[in-house]
ZAMARGU-4260 file (C-alpha; in steps of 0.2 Angstrom, whole numbers, plus 5000, padded with zeros to 4 digits):
<rodrens>
0) 4932/4917/5038 | 4928/4899/5045 | 4915/4910/5054 | 4907/4920/5041 | 4903/4904/5034
5) 4894/4895/5049 | 4885/4912/5049 | 4880/4910/5032 | 4876/4893/5035 | 4865/4893/5048
10) 4855/4907/5042 | 4848/4898/5026 | 4847/4880/5037 | 4836/4893/5049 | 4825/4898/5032
15) 4823/4881/5027 | 4816/4877/5040 | 4805/4888/5043 | 4799/4887/5024 | 4798/4868/5025
20) 4787/4866/5042 | 4777/4880/5037 | 4764/4865/5033 | 4767/4854/5049 | 4763/4867/5060
25) 4747/4870/5049 | 4743/4850/5051 | 4744/4851/5069 | 4732/4867/5071 | 4713/4865/5073
30) 4706/4859/5055 | 4721/4854/5048 | 4724/4872/5046 | 4736/4886/5053 | 4734/4904/5057
35) 4737/4915/5042 | 4744/4927/5050 | 4760/4915/5060 | 4762/4909/5041 | 4762/4926/5034
40) 4775/4932/5045 | 4786/4912/5047 | 4789/4916/5029 | 4790/4933/5030 | 4807/4927/5041
45) 4812/4913/5032 | 4812/4926/5018 | 4823/4937/5025 | 4837/4925/5029 | 4836/4921/5014
50) 4841/4938/5009 | 4853/4942/5022 | 4861/4926/5016 | 4864/4929/4999 | 4870/4946/5002
55) 4883/4939/5012 | 4890/4927/5003 | 4890/4940/4987 | 4898/4953/4996 | 4913/4940/5004
60) 4918/4933/4984 | 4918/4950/4979 | 4926/4956/4991 | 4939/4937/4990 | 4940/4943/4969
65) 4944/4961/4974 | 4956/4956/4987 | 4967/4944/4975 | 4968/4954/4961 | 4970/4973/4965
70) 4973/4976/4985 | 4988/4982/4990 | 4999/4977/5004 | 5006/4994/5008 | 4995/5008/5012
75) 4985/5015/4998 | 4987/5036/4993 | 4978/5038/4978 | 4969/5055/4979 | 4983/5061/4987
80) 4985/5083/4986 | 5004/5083/4995 | 5017/5071/4987 | 5020/5080/4969 | 5033/5070/4959
85) 5038/5086/4950 | 5042/5094/4968 | 5058/5085/4966 | 5064/5094/4951 | 5072/5105/4961
90) 5084/5094/4968 | 5101/5087/4958 | 5103/5068/4954 | 5120/5059/4962 | 5130/5061/4939
95) 5125/5078/4943 | 5109/5081/4932 | 5095/5090/4938 | 5083/5082/4941 | 5066/5080/4928
100) 5054/5069/4934 | 5046/5071/4917 | 5061/5058/4914 | 5051/5047/4924 | 5037/5045/4914
105) 5030/5025/4910 | 5040/5021/4924 | 5034/5015/4944 | 5042/5026/4955 | 5049/5024/4971
110) 5056/5040/4984 | 5064/5037/5000 | 5069/5049/5011 | 5086/5046/5021 | 5106/5048/5024
115) 5122/5039/5020 | 5127/5039/5038 | 5111/5030/5044 | 5116/5015/5052 | 5103/5003/5052
120) 5083/5008/5045 | 5092/5015/5029 | 5105/5004/5021 | 5088/4991/5028 | 5078/4999/5017
125) 5089/5001/5001 | 5092/4982/5004 | 5075/4978/5003 | 5071/4989/4986 | 5085/4980/4979
130) 5080/4964/4981 | 5062/4968/4975 | 5071/4973/4959 | 5079/4956/4957 | 5060/4947/4961
135) 5056/4960/4949 | 5066/4954/4935 | 5063/4960/4919 | 5050/4974/4924 | 5065/4979/4935
140) 5067/4990/4919 | 5053/5001/4921 | 5055/5006/4943 | 5064/5020/4946 | 5070/5022/4965
145) 5076/5040/4971 | 5083/5043/4989 | 5085/5058/4995 | 5096/5065/5006 | 5090/5075/5022
150) 5109/5078/5028 | 5114/5088/5013 | 5130/5095/5022 | 5136/5080/5022 | 5127/5070/5008
155) 5138/5078/4992 | 5135/5073/4975 | 5152/5061/4976 | 5147/5054/4993 | 5130/5050/4987
160) 5138/5043/4971 | 5148/5028/4980 | 5133/5027/4991 | 5115/5024/4979 | 5122/5012/4965
165) 5131/5001/4977 | 5111/4993/4979 | 5109/4996/4962 | 5116/5004/4948 | 5098/5011/4941
170) 5096/5020/4960 | 5097/5038/4961 | 5102/5046/4973 | 5094/5067/4974 | 5102/5081/4984
175) 5097/5100/4987 | 5104/5114/4997 | 5098/5115/5015 | 5082/5125/5011 | 5078/5117/4996
180) 5079/5101/5002 | 5067/5106/5018 | 5053/5113/5005 | 5055/5095/4995 | 5051/5087/5012
185) 5039/5095/5019 | 5029/5091/5002 | 5030/5074/5007 | 5027/5077/5024 | 5042/5068/5030
190) 5050/5072/5047 | 5066/5076/5050 | 5081/5085/5063 | 5097/5083/5070 | 5101/5074/5082
195) 5120/5080/5092 | 5126/5061/5098 | 5143/5065/5104 | 5151/5053/5092 | 5167/5055/5081
200) 5152/5056/5063 | 5148/5075/5076 | 5129/5073/5076 | 5114/5060/5068 | 5098/5062/5058
205) 5082/5056/5064 | 5069/5057/5050 | 5054/5047/5043 | 5056/5030/5036 | 5042/5028/5024
210) 5042/5028/5006 | 5034/5034/4993 | 5025/5025/4975 | 5022/5036/4960 | 5011/5024/4947
215) 5018/5027/4929 | 5007/5043/4926 | 5017/5051/4939 | 5004/5051/4952 | 5007/5046/4972
220) 4997/5029/4975 | 5007/5018/4989 | 5014/5024/5004 | 5028/5007/5009 | 5029/5008/5031
225) 5047/5005/5035 | 5048/4985/5037 | 5040/4981/5020 | 5045/4963/5014 | 5054/4967/4997
230) 5039/4953/4990 | 5026/4964/4996 | 5036/4978/4987 | 5036/4969/4972 | 5018/4963/4971
235) 5011/4981/4971 | 5024/4989/4961 | 5018/4973/4947 | 5003/4978/4951 | 5005/4999/4946
240) 5014/4992/4929 | 4997/4982/4927 | 4988/4999/4927 | 4979/4997/4945
</rodrens>
């Protein structure tokens, strides 16, 4: 930012010098007159520099205004033709109810794929969402976090009911059969696979660690990458609730 201002300042100084220096240069010419072609050239250069400086200032100020008011911290995927929220209607929540995405109308919805036996990424992400909900205060009641398991063999309704609400009672765990889980994951471009690890658990799951955020109209808007801070998540959610 500092370098931008220095460049703008130099452009304006040069332009001003050229404009004010026309008469001085002309006075040194024979008869006190500068060559018309030289005067015209200097005037043109000065005008161009002034226009460039003014344009840069305008763009910079408008950019600052935009980033301060509406820019998201997470990746903006507005207009995406994948990650349709309605695809989740094929799943069941940890209370035994079939998902109805229409019930989330008017809420910001966060969708994360994981599994309950995950030792690090999943609980870290869920804690981040938990803290983001705390930061949102009363606005958190207009947010729905959905945890979709990629391990339906072990993550039964009972397992999800014990795991997901532990982070926040408003969170919902979703599950389906093996084929439905694969179809839903493909719609969200989530990759996962079973990995035999030789532990007492028998296997682990490798999976994508990104999350999707939908606006109150049910449109996919943001992709949250692993490691995003709770404050950034809360800030983005508030922008969506405000209609950005």
